N, C-alpha and C positions, 0 to 999 in steps of 0.2 A: 959464105952466102951474102948476097947483096942486101943492103938495108930494105929495099922494096920487097925482096923475096921473104925476108924475115917478117915484115909486116903482113905479107900475103898469108904466110903460114899461121901467124898469130891470129888472123881473122878467120882463116879457114877451119881451124880446129874447133872453136866454139860453134861455127856454122854447121859443121858436120854433126856435132853432138846434138844441137838443137833439132836439126833435120831428122836425125835418127830417132830421137824421142817422138817427134811428130809422126813419123811414118809408123812406128810401132803402135802408138796409142790410137791414132785416127784410123788406121787400117782395121784395128779391132772394132772400133766404133762402127765404121762403115759395114763391116762384115755382119755385125749383130743387127744393124738396121735392115740389111738385106735379108738376113735369115727371118727376121720378124715379119717383114712384108710378104715373104714367100710362103712361110709356114702357117701363118694365121690368116683366117678370113677377116674381112671388114664388115661393117654394117651394110654397106652397099651390096656386098656379096650375098648377104642374107636375102635379098630380094629374089634372086634366082632360086634359092632354096624354097622360099615361100611359094613361088610360081609352080614349083614341081610338086607341091603337096596336093593330095587329093582329099585329106581329112578336113572336116569343118574347122574354122578358126577357133582357137582356144580363147576362153573368156579372159579379158584383161581389165583390171581397174587401175586407172591412172590417178595417182594422188599428187596434187600440186600444192605445197605449202606456199603461202604468199603473205608478205607483210609490206604494205604500202607499195604495191607494184602496179599502180594505175598506168604508168607509162610503158610497161613492158608486157603485161599479161594479155593484151589484145592479140598480138601476133601469135602467141602460143595457142590461144583458144582457136584462132582461125586455122592454124596448122593442124590442130587436133580434129577439127570438124571436117577437114579434107582427107582424113585417114581412110585408106581403102580396106582396113580391117573391118570385119563384119560384126564382131562381138566385143565391144569395149564400152566402158563408161568412164567418166571423169568426175572426181571429187575435188573441188577447189576449196582448200582449207585456208580461209582468210583470217589471218591471225592479228587481231586488234588493229585493223586497218583504219586510218583516219584521213586518207587522201582520195577517197572515191573509188577504190579498187573494186568494191562490190558493184557499184553502178556500171563501171566499165565492163566487168565480167558479165553481168546480166545482159547488157546491150549486145555484146559479142556472141553470147550463147543464143540469144534470139529465140527462146522457147525450145531449143534442142533438148529432147527428153533424155539424151545420153549424159547430160551434165547435171550436176547438183552443186549448190553453193552452201558450204558449211561455214558459218561465221563463229569465230572463237573470241570470247570477250576477256579471258584471263589466262595466265600461265602459272601453274603450280610452282611452289618453291622447289628449287633443285632441278628444274627442267629448262633446257634451252628452248627458245620460242619455236624454232623450226621443228625440233624433235617432238615437242608437245603437239604442234599443229598436225604433224603426220600421224601421230598416235591417235589423236582425237578424230581425224578424218576416217581412219581405218575402223575405229570403234563405232562411229556414228553413221557411216555411209550405208545407204539402203542397198548398195550394189556389192558390198563386201562378201556376203554369204555365197554368191554365185561365182565370184572371181577365182580362177585357177592360177592366174598370174597377177602380181602386184607390181606396178611400175611407179617408182618415186622419181620425180623430176623437179626442176626449178621453174619459176614463173618467167624467167628471162630466156628460156630455151625456145627454139623453133624446130619442128620436126619435118623431115621429108615425108611426102604423102604415104609412102610404104613403110615408114619406120616401125610401126607396131607389128606388122606382118613379118618384116625382116627379123626383128628382135625375137619374136616368138619362135620363128623357124630356127634361128641360130641356137636359141636356148635349148630347144628340143633336140636338135641335131648333135649338140655337144654335151647333152645330158647334164645341164647346169642347174644348180639351185639358185645361183645368182649370176646374172649377166650384166656387165657394165660396159657402156660405150664411152670412149674418149671423144669429147665434143670437138667440133671445129669452131675456132674463135675468129670472128671477123676482125679485121685490122682497120679500125676507124680512127684511132688516136695514135700518136707517135710511139707510145710505149707498147701498144699492141703490135705494131709493125716491127719494132727493133728489139724489144725485151721479151715479149710473150713467147716467141718460138724457143728461145733458150730456157726460159723459166719452165715451160712445159716439158722440154726434153730433159732438163736436169731432174725433174721429178720422175720421169720414165727411166732415167739412168739408175735411180735408187730403187725403182720398182719395175724392172724389165718385164715387158709383156710376155716374153717366152717363159720367164720364171713364174709370172703371175698366173699362167695357164697350165702349169704343171699339175700332175695329179698325185705327187708323192710328197715326202717330207721336205723336199727342197723348195716347195712352192712358197712364194712370197706373195700372198694375196693382195690384190689392189682393187679398189672400187671407187667410182667417181659419182659423187652425190647428185650430179646433174642428170644421171641416167642409171638407175639401179632397178633391174627387173628380177624380182624374186618369184620362185615357186611358192605360192601362197601357203601351202601346208608347211613347208620348211620354215618360212618366215615366222609362222606362229610357233613352231616347235622351239625355235631359238629365243623366243621371247620378244620378237619384234624390236621396235625402236626403244622400248622401255629398257631393254638390256644394255643400251649404250647411252642412256640419258645424261650421264656425267661426262661424256667424251666431247672434246672440243671439235674434233673432226669425226662425226658419227659414221661417215661413209667408210673411211679406212678401218674404223673399229668394227663395223659390220662385216667387212671383208675378212678380217682376222677371226671374228666369231664364227663365220661360216666354216672356215678351216678347222677351228677348234672343235666344232660340233660334228665333224665328219662329213660336211657337205662339200660340194664342188663349186668353186667360184671361177669365173672367167672374165677377163677384161680384153676388149678388142678396140681397134681404131674404128671410129665411127665413119670416117671417110666421107663426111658430108651428110650422113644420115640424121645428125642432130647438130644444131648450131647454138652457141650460147655466148653472149657477151658478159663476161664475169664482172668487170669493173669499168666504170665510166671515167674515173679520174686517176691520176698517178698516185695520189695519197691512198685511195681505196686499194689500188693495185699493190702498193707496198705493204699495207697492213694485212691484206688478205694472203699474199704469198708468204709473208713471214709466219703467219699462223700455220699455213700449209706445211712449210718446211720444218717447223718445230715439231708438229705432230708426226710428219713423215719420218723424222729422225727419232721418234719415240721419246721426245723431250730429253735428248742427250746433246749437250752443247759441244762435246768433243766430236761427235759425228758431224754436227753442223760445220764446225771449223775445218774439219778434214775435207768436207765437200766443198766449202768455199775456197780453200787453198788449192785443191785439185782443179776446180773450175777456173780460177784465176791463172794458174800456171799453164794449163794445157789449152785453154781457149782464149787467153788474152796475151800473156807474156811471151810464150814460145812462138805463136804465129807471128807476132810483131817482131820478135827478135830474129826469127828466121828470115823474114822479109828484109829487115834493115841490114842484117849482116850480108845477105846475098847481094843486095844493091851496093852496099859500101865496098865489099870485096871486089865485085865486078868493076866498079868505078876505079878502084886502085889499079886493076890490071889494064884498064884502057890506056893508061899512060906509058905502058911498056912498049917501046918501039920494036924490041927484039922478040917479043912474044905477043903479037896483037890478038891472038885468039884465046889467051889464057882466061879472059873474062867469062868464057863459056863454062868453065869449071864451077865457080861459085854460083853462077846463074842456074846451072843444071842441078846442083845440090839443093839450092833453095826451092826450085821447082818440084823436085822429087819430094821434099819435105812437106810442101804446101798442098800438093795434089790430093792426098787422101783427106786432108782437112777440108779443102774446098768442096770435094765430092760429098763429104758427110754433111757439111752445112747446107749445101744445095738440096740434098735429100731430106734433111730436116725441114727446110722451108717448104719443100714440095709437099711433104706429109701434112704440114700445118696450113697448106694452101695460101701461103704468103708469097708475094711476087719475088722472084729470084733477084730482082734488082736491089732488094733490101739486104741481100746476103753480105755484101761488103761491110755492113754495119754490125755484123755479128760480134766482133770483139767488143764493141761498145755495149751491146746487149749483155754479153757475158760478164763484163766488168760491173755492170749495174746489178745483175743477179747475184754475183759473188758478194757484192756489198750488202745486198738484202740478207743473204745467208749469214754473214758475219754480224750484222745488226741483230738478227734473230738469236744468234748464239749469245751475244752480249745481254740482250733483254732477258733471255732465259736464265743466264748465270746470275744476274742481278735481282731476279725475282720480280721484274717489272710486270704488273698485271696487264691482261689483255681483255678488252671489252668486245664481246661478239655474241650475236643472237640474243641481245637483251640481258646478258649476264656478264659479270666480271670474274675472270679466271686468274688465279695466281698459281702458276705451274712450277712444280718442283723440278730442278735440274737433276735428272737421274744419273748423270755422269758423276755427280758429287756424292750420291747416296752411298756407294760402297766405301769411299774414304771416310765418310762420317760414321758408318757402321764400324769400321776398323778402329777408329779413334775411341768410340764408345766401348768397344770390346776391350781395348787396351787399358782404358781407365778403370774398368771394373776388375 
């Protein structure tokens, strides 16, 4: 065998291995994305359901906890005032605001009798500010007794004009005790364009929507605190937000609680029915997503490291390796005078390996409503997300405290608890 042929084979073997792994993994990913979008309705689909209804609109109370949201609460109030739902009220729970949020809210409400402002001056010991604000609003609102549905949302969200009607129709159609929409996130900063799509999809990989909407023991419930629509009677039966006052992510905890109490929870893509800008700075983004990933992994550092490693391998290293090996091997073949078309072999192998990856990434960006021109930056986004996940694992293992919602949390690494228990048992 000629030296050039030996080099060709030496480069082709790892290329084929990398491409094969890419095909298997990303074909599964693409298939699951396609199944999700085909089998589950979206928030926008709920509009057609609402239009087909002949019954009167069901009464909804929208609860909005807000702490120093003067810069964002205005668009939310305007979008709520434009709702085409006929029976809804809004309780704005202003939690110890010092930035003029109350003045902005009252100006935007402009005497609309469907709105009420509830100002909260203190937070009891042991409560997160947001959870206490929600609990207080539900307890004090004049509209609570008549509400058949309770919607909890955030002050930085903006609703489609038919959002409430669509959500109520979907909730009834699917017989849900809790309906949650996944928000659309605008891409105004670089990290929202490059990192946010991968960050959101990684969370959905851990909580697949098809599994989140199952009605059997295999369900893995998921809920998004930016939009949680409860059947009011069931919400009261499970103890409301007081039942999860010690949780760092009360939305995921509420989803699990619904399943534990025999209720039915569902999570659907909003598809533009609700928009939310989660974080304005990169540092806020990093802190917020590390908190999310830690709680999503149920405070297990081993799960975090496994997720970070898988993401780095399948979304960063293998795509780059496949492309580099494909180009390098093809370049080697171009110098062969007696086999001028041999370069097509590595080019074809690389193309086959990268096609399901590219198709999946484009589908993810389409679902996130991010321009496809940002898709080539996906490996960079995946590298940054994997780094966040590894940082979260390190902080959890080291017992580093987290400050969130006005409280400081020291979280136990549950991956270490069994080992510690075995050591204790052995010592005794």
